[in-house]
C-alpha positions as CSV (number, residue, x, y, z in Angstrom):
1,X,-154.8,-131.7,-0.2
2,X,-151.3,-130.4,0.3
3,X,-149.5,-128.7,-2.6
4,X,-146.8,-131.3,-2.8
5,X,-149.2,-134.2,-3.0
6,X,-151.3,-132.3,-5.6
7,X,-148.3,-131.7,-7.8
8,X,-147.4,-135.4,-7.5
9,X,-150.9,-136.5,-8.6
10,X,-150.9,-134.0,-11.4
11,X,-147.5,-135.4,-12.6
12,X,-148.9,-138.9,-12.6
13,X,-152.1,-137.8,-14.5
14,X,-150.1,-135.6,-17.0
15,X,-152.5,-132.7,-16.4
16,X,-152.2,-129.6,-14.2
17,X,-155.5,-128.3,-12.8
18,X,-156.4,-124.6,-12.9
19,X,-158.8,-125.2,-10.1
20,X,-157.1,-127.5,-7.6
21,X,-160.4,-128.2,-5.7
22,X,-161.7,-130.2,-8.7
23,X,-158.8,-132.7,-8.3
24,X,-159.5,-132.9,-4.5
25,X,-163.2,-133.6,-5.1
26,X,-162.4,-136.2,-7.7
27,X,-160.3,-138.2,-5.2
28,X,-162.8,-137.9,-2.3
29,X,-165.0,-140.9,-1.6
30,X,-168.3,-140.3,0.1
31,X,-167.1,-142.1,3.2
32,X,-164.6,-139.2,3.7
33,X,-167.2,-136.5,3.9
34,X,-167.2,-134.6,7.2
35,X,-170.7,-133.2,6.8
36,X,-173.7,-133.3,4.5
37,X,-172.4,-130.1,2.8
38,X,-169.0,-131.6,2.0
39,X,-168.3,-132.6,-1.6
40,X,-167.4,-136.1,-2.8
41,X,-166.7,-137.5,-6.3
42,X,-170.1,-138.9,-7.2
43,X,-171.2,-136.0,-9.4
44,X,-167.9,-135.8,-11.2
45,X,-168.0,-139.6,-11.7
46,X,-171.4,-139.3,-13.3
47,X,-170.1,-136.6,-15.7
48,X,-166.8,-138.4,-16.4
49,X,-168.7,-141.6,-17.4
50,X,-170.6,-139.6,-20.0
51,X,-167.5,-138.0,-21.4
52,X,-165.8,-141.3,-21.6
53,X,-168.7,-142.8,-23.5
54,X,-168.6,-139.9,-26.0
55,X,-164.9,-139.9,-26.6
56,X,-164.7,-143.7,-26.9
57,X,-167.6,-143.8,-29.3
58,X,-166.1,-141.2,-31.5
59,X,-162.8,-143.1,-31.6
60,X,-164.4,-146.3,-32.6
61,X,-166.4,-144.6,-35.3
62,X,-163.1,-143.1,-36.7
63,X,-161.2,-146.4,-36.5
64,X,-163.8,-148.7,-37.8
65,X,-165.9,-146.9,-40.4
66,X,-167.4,-150.1,-41.7
67,X,-168.7,-151.4,-38.4
68,X,-172.5,-151.5,-37.9
69,X,-174.2,-150.3,-34.8
70,X,-174.1,-153.7,-33.2
71,X,-170.3,-154.1,-33.5
72,X,-169.8,-150.5,-32.3
73,X,-171.9,-151.2,-29.2
74,X,-170.0,-154.4,-28.4
75,X,-166.7,-152.6,-29.0
76,X,-167.7,-149.7,-26.8
77,X,-168.9,-152.0,-24.0
78,X,-165.5,-153.7,-24.0
79,X,-163.5,-150.4,-24.3
80,X,-165.3,-148.8,-21.3
81,X,-165.9,-151.9,-19.2
82,X,-165.3,-151.8,-15.5
83,X,-162.3,-154.0,-16.1
84,X,-160.6,-151.6,-18.5
85,X,-161.3,-148.6,-16.4
86,X,-160.0,-150.4,-13.3
87,X,-156.8,-151.3,-15.2
88,X,-156.3,-147.6,-16.2
89,X,-156.8,-146.6,-12.5
90,X,-154.2,-149.2,-11.4
91,X,-151.7,-147.9,-13.9
92,X,-152.0,-144.5,-12.4
93,X,-151.9,-145.8,-8.9
94,X,-155.0,-143.8,-8.0
95,X,-155.6,-145.9,-4.9
96,X,-152.6,-144.2,-3.2
97,X,-154.3,-140.8,-3.5
98,X,-157.9,-141.6,-2.6
99,X,-159.4,-139.7,0.3
100,X,-161.3,-142.3,2.3
101,X,-163.2,-142.5,5.6
102,X,-161.9,-144.8,8.4
103,X,-164.3,-147.6,7.4
104,X,-163.2,-147.8,3.8
105,X,-159.6,-147.5,4.9
106,X,-159.9,-150.5,7.2
107,X,-161.7,-152.7,4.5
108,X,-159.1,-152.1,1.8
109,X,-160.9,-149.3,-0.1
110,X,-157.7,-148.3,-1.9
111,X,-157.8,-151.6,-3.8
112,X,-161.5,-151.9,-4.5
113,X,-162.3,-152.1,-8.2
114,X,-165.4,-150.0,-7.9
115,X,-163.8,-147.2,-5.9
116,X,-160.8,-147.0,-8.3
117,X,-163.0,-147.0,-11.4
118,X,-165.2,-144.3,-9.9
119,X,-162.2,-142.2,-9.0
120,X,-160.8,-142.5,-12.6
121,X,-164.1,-141.4,-14.1
122,X,-164.4,-138.5,-11.6
123,X,-160.9,-137.3,-12.7
124,X,-162.2,-137.4,-16.3
125,X,-165.2,-135.2,-15.2
126,X,-162.9,-132.9,-13.3
127,X,-160.6,-132.4,-16.2
128,X,-163.6,-131.7,-18.5
129,X,-164.9,-129.0,-16.2
130,X,-161.4,-127.6,-15.7
131,X,-160.3,-127.3,-19.3
132,X,-163.0,-128.8,-21.7
133,X,-163.4,-131.8,-23.9
134,X,-160.1,-131.6,-25.7
135,X,-158.1,-132.0,-22.5
136,X,-160.4,-134.7,-21.2
137,X,-160.1,-136.6,-24.5
138,X,-156.3,-136.3,-24.4
139,X,-156.2,-137.8,-20.9
140,X,-158.6,-140.6,-21.9
141,X,-156.6,-141.5,-25.0
142,X,-153.3,-141.4,-23.1
143,X,-154.4,-143.4,-20.0
144,X,-157.1,-145.8,-21.3
145,X,-158.2,-145.8,-24.9
146,X,-154.8,-146.0,-26.6
147,X,-153.4,-148.7,-24.2
148,X,-156.6,-150.7,-24.5
149,X,-156.7,-150.6,-28.3
150,X,-153.0,-151.4,-28.7
151,X,-153.1,-154.3,-26.2
152,X,-156.1,-156.1,-27.6
153,X,-155.5,-159.9,-28.1
154,X,-158.9,-160.3,-29.8
155,X,-161.2,-158.1,-31.8
156,X,-163.2,-155.5,-29.8
157,X,-166.5,-156.5,-31.4
158,X,-166.1,-160.1,-30.0
159,X,-167.0,-159.0,-26.5
160,X,-169.8,-161.4,-25.6
161,X,-168.0,-163.3,-22.9
162,X,-171.1,-165.1,-21.8
163,X,-171.6,-166.6,-25.2
164,X,-167.9,-167.5,-25.4
165,X,-168.1,-169.3,-22.0
166,X,-171.2,-171.2,-23.0
167,X,-169.6,-172.3,-26.3
168,X,-166.6,-173.6,-24.3
169,X,-168.8,-175.5,-21.9
170,X,-170.8,-177.0,-24.8
171,X,-167.6,-178.0,-26.7
172,X,-166.6,-180.0,-23.5
173,X,-170.1,-181.4,-23.0
174,X,-170.4,-179.7,-19.7
175,X,-173.9,-178.2,-19.8
176,X,-174.8,-174.6,-19.1
177,X,-173.5,-171.9,-16.7
178,X,-175.7,-170.2,-14.1
179,X,-175.5,-166.5,-13.1
180,X,-176.5,-165.5,-9.6
181,X,-176.8,-162.0,-8.1
182,X,-174.8,-162.2,-4.9
183,X,-175.3,-158.6,-3.8
184,X,-176.7,-155.2,-4.7
185,X,-175.4,-152.0,-3.2
186,X,-175.6,-148.3,-3.6
187,X,-178.5,-145.9,-4.3
188,X,-181.1,-146.6,-6.9
189,X,-179.5,-144.2,-9.5
190,X,-176.0,-145.7,-9.0
191,X,-176.4,-149.3,-8.1
192,X,-173.5,-151.8,-8.1
193,X,-174.2,-155.5,-8.8
194,X,-172.0,-158.4,-7.7
195,X,-172.7,-161.5,-9.8
196,X,-171.3,-165.0,-9.5
197,X,-171.1,-167.5,-12.3
198,X,-171.7,-171.2,-11.2
199,X,-171.3,-174.5,-13.0
200,X,-171.8,-178.0,-11.7
201,X,-172.3,-176.8,-8.1
202,X,-169.0,-174.8,-8.2
203,X,-168.5,-171.1,-8.3
204,X,-166.2,-170.3,-11.2
205,X,-165.8,-166.5,-10.7
206,X,-167.5,-163.3,-9.5
207,X,-167.4,-159.7,-10.5
208,X,-169.0,-156.3,-9.9
209,X,-170.7,-154.0,-12.4
210,X,-173.0,-151.0,-12.8
211,X,-175.5,-153.3,-14.3
212,X,-176.3,-157.0,-14.1
213,X,-175.2,-157.4,-17.7
214,X,-171.8,-155.8,-17.2
215,X,-171.2,-157.9,-14.0
216,X,-172.2,-161.1,-15.8
217,X,-169.9,-160.4,-18.8
218,X,-166.9,-159.7,-16.6
219,X,-167.6,-162.8,-14.4
220,X,-167.9,-164.9,-17.6
221,X,-164.6,-163.5,-18.9
222,X,-162.9,-164.4,-15.7
223,X,-164.4,-167.8,-15.6
224,X,-163.4,-168.5,-19.2
225,X,-159.8,-167.4,-18.3
226,X,-159.7,-169.8,-15.4
227,X,-161.0,-172.7,-17.4
228,X,-158.5,-172.1,-20.2
229,X,-155.7,-172.0,-17.6
230,X,-156.9,-175.2,-16.0
231,X,-157.1,-176.9,-19.4
232,X,-153.6,-175.8,-20.3
233,X,-152.2,-177.2,-17.0
234,X,-154.1,-180.5,-17.4
C-alpha cells in the first residue's frame, strides 16, 4: 500500500498505525493473496470479532445496569449484528480500500456485506495489536457503538425479529413464515450462511450471517420492513 493511500485510510479511520503492515493485512482479502505464505485479514478478523464482543458487552453492562443476562444477550446480538457492522464499514467507505483478487473484483467484492464486515473487524483486530484495547475501544465507540446506540428507533433488547415477523403475520391472519438455507460457504471454522424467508410461496427477503440464527434474524428484519412499507403504501 502506497504511503499516500495509507494516510488517506488512516484519516478516514481516525487512527494512525505504528506498524503500517497491520493496516495492509486488515484490508487484504484472501482472494488477493499471491502465495500460500502471503497474509490476508482472516486472523485479524477473528481477533477483532472478539474485541468487539468484549467492548460492546462492557458498554451494555455500563449503560443498562438493571438488565438481566437475557436482555444483555439480545442487546449484544443487535449491537454487533452483521447489519450494524456492515453499516459502520459503509460509513467508512472501506470497500474503496479493499485489496481483492481479480475474481472478487469482477463480482462486486467491494460492495459485498460479508467482505466489508470482515474488513471492519480485521481493522479492529489490527488496532488492538498495534496499540491495545483502549485504542480499539475508542475506534469501536466512534465508528459503530455510539452511532448505533444514538440511532436506535426501538429498544436494543427487543431484537427478536423472527418473533416480530410472526406476530405481524398472525395479526393479519397470514399463517407462518418459513426459513430456508439457500447457501453455505467458507471453511468449517468460519462458515457463512445465506437464509431466505418465505411466505405463501413468495420469497420475502434473504440475508447472510455467520450462523443460521443470525442470518434468519436479519432476513426476518428485512421482511418485516418490506411488509410494513407495503402496508403503508396500500
